[in-house]
Each structure stands twice: as C-alpha cells, then as structure tokens.
N, C-alpha and C positions, 0 to 999 in steps of 0.2 A: 412406602419407601420414604425415608427421611430426606430433608433438603440437602442438596449438595452444593459445593461451591466454596466461597470464601470462608463461610462459617466452619467448614470441616477441615480447613487447612491447619497444619501444625505451625507452631511459632517459627520454626526454621523456614517453612515454605512462605510464610508471610514476610519474613525478613528478606528472603531471596527476591520475592516479588517487588518489595520496596526498593531494593538495590537496582533491579532492572528498570523500574519506573524512573528512578532518579537519574540513572545513566542515560536513559532515552532522552529525557528533557535536557540534560546538560550537554550531551553529544550534539543534540540538535541546535542548542543555543550557542554553544562555544566552539564546538568541533571536538573531535577525538583527541587531537594532540594538545589542546589547551585545557583539557579536563584531567584532573588527577583522581586517583582512587580516594584520596582524602576528601576531595570535593564531593565525590559521589557518596561516600560514607556520611558526610555531614548532612547532605540533603536527604539521605535515607534514614538518618537517626541512628547510625551505627558507626563504630570506629573504623578507620581505614583498614587496619590489620584484620578486623573481623571479616572483611570482604573475602579474604583468602580462604575462609572456610567454604565458600561457595564458588569462587572463581579463582583460577590459578594466576590470572594476570588481567590487566585492562584489555589486552588484545582478545583474550578468551571471552570476556564479557561482551565486547563488541561483536564477536563472531556469533555468540548465542543470540543476541538481539537481532542481528541481521538475518540469520538463518531462520529464526522464528517468524520474522516478518514475511520472508519469502514463502515459508511453508503455509502460513495462515492465508496468504493471498492465493496460493495454489489450491488449497483446500476449499476456498470460497468458490473458485471456478469449478472444481470437481463436483461440489455439492449441487450446484445448479445444473450442470450438464447431466448429472445422473437422474434428473427428474424426467428426462425423455419427453420434451415438449417440442412443438414446431419451432424452427430456427428463429423466427422473429420474436416469438414469445420468450424463448430461451435468452436471446440477446437482451431483451428488456428486463428480464429477471436478473440477469447477470449484472447489468448496470445498476439495478436497485441494490443488489447485494454489495457491489463494490462501493457504492456511495455510503451505505450504512457502515461498512467496515472502515472507510476513510474517516467518517465523522467520529467513530469510536476510537480509532487506532492510528490516526494520521501522523502523530509525532514519530511513531516507530517507522512508518514508511519513509518519512523524511530522512531519518538516520540511515536507512537502507540506501537511499539515493546519494546522500552526501558523503557517506563514509565507506562505501563499497570498496574503494581502492585501498583502504587502510587494512583490509583483511589480509591474512596470510594466504599463500597460494592455494593450499588445500581447501580452506573455507571458501575462497573465491570461486574455485571450481565447483564446489557443491552448490553454492547459491546460483551460479550461472546455469547449472544443469536444471535446477528447479525453475528458474525464470524462462529458460528456452521452452520448456514444456508448457508453461502457463501462456507465454506469448503465442506458441503454435496453436493452442486451443482457441484463444481469442480470434486469431487470424482465420482459422478454419471456419469458425462460426460466422464471422462477418462475411466471408466469401460464400457461405451457404445462403445467407440472407440476401446478398447482392452477387449473384452468379457471374456477372460481367466484370466484377472488380478484380484487378490484378493483385497478386500476393504482395508485391512491393507496396502498392497503395494501401492495402489492408494493414500491413505491418506498420507503415508510417502513421496511419490513423490510430492504431492501438497505442503506439508510443505517445502520440499527442494526447490521447485519452488519459494516460497515466498522469501527464502534466496537468491536465485540467482537474483531475481528482485531487492532486496534491495541493492545488490552489485553495482548497477548502480550509487548510490549516492556517492560511494567512488572513482569514475572514473572521468577523465576529460570529461566534457560533451560539449566540443566545437564542436564535430561532432556527434550530436544525431542520425543522420541517420545511421552512421556506428555502433554505440552502439546498436541501435534497430535491425539492421540486424544480428549482431553477437549474441545478446541475443536471438532473435527468433530462429536462427539455433540451439543454444545450448538447449534451453528450449523445443522446439517442437521435435527435434530429441531425446533428452533425455527422454521425456515423452513416446514417441512411442517405445523406446528401453527397458523400464522397464519390467523386467520379461522374456525377450526373452532368449532362451537357447544360450549359447556360447560355442564354442569349446575351449579347453585349448590353451594358447599361445604356439607357437612352441618353443622347447628348442634350444637355440643357441649353436652351437658346439664351444668348447673351443680349443684354439690353443695348 
C-alpha cells in the first residue's frame, strides 16, 4: 500500500488546508471580526476572491474550523473509550491523547473557545451537541474512577481540565515532551484529588 496523507492531496486540497490553517492563526490572534478574507488569502498565499472557490463566506470558514475542532476532540475521546480498559487506565490514556492533540492542534481549539458565539444558530447547535456528548463521556469516566464524586463536581473538573490544556498554547513549545509530562502530572493528579477530604493546613507559629 502506498503512503497516504499530504503527498497524495490534490492542489485544491492543499490550498484549502492552507486557507484553513491561515484562518485558524488569524482568528486566534486578531479575532473573527478583525480578520478579513483578504488577510486570510494573503497569509495562505491565494487571492481573497479565490477563497470563494472553497468557502461561501468568512462565516462558513469559521463554522468549518470550529466544527472540525469539536469533531476531532470527540473522536479522540471515542478512540480511547473503544479500547475497553479499566476506568483509571482509560482516564490516563485519555489525558495522554488530549495532551498530544492540544500540542498538535491547540490553535484550532483556541479559536473554538474564543469564536464559538460568532457562529450562526445552526452551526452553534451542531457544535453544542457534539460538545455535550464529549463532556458527558469525560464526566461518566471520572465518576467511574471516583465513585463518590458528584456529577456537578466532575463536570466542573472537566471544564477546568479544558482550561489547563489550552494553557499549552501560551507556553514555549520547544520541548513538547517536558510540557506533556508536566501537564499530565497536573491534570491526572488534579482530577484524582477532586473531592478528597483534606486536613487544615498547620498554623505557623509567629516569632
């Protein structure tokens, strides 16, 4: 079987990918409203009008980007859950997969978070449906690992987990292995610590 991937893509597919990559970076840096199709075309190396061969509007381009981000994250969860491992092993594998995806695709997730409200109603409903399922699966898994944890606590923990993962895009990614190791320690340890009783910190004697 011959190699698949970028080398097999047509010129049109490569151009579309370049437009989406440029839009991802510009929407993240400037925001949706401050970015024009001309800006995206210039960054992608195509003329603004040429973008209309691939997307009917800037809004459609945003919708495709955000829906793709939601689908990729949902598929990441599904792939791990389908391996049928013990809950704690599954949670650890899911965290590993989420970190790898964030390191590779973090800018797209940032656009998802920042520009979700710029979508039209239909696109927003589609994305919300995908996200609800993804969130429910994370919450269910965390409650399996920690049976005494309430659903509201688990949901809050998963939401905060998303924020921790997004912080990777603000850091120097020249050493991704270090970032992945530190992030996994924080996320995995933090999730397992949610809801555990703690003794009060000792009072320090004053001189």
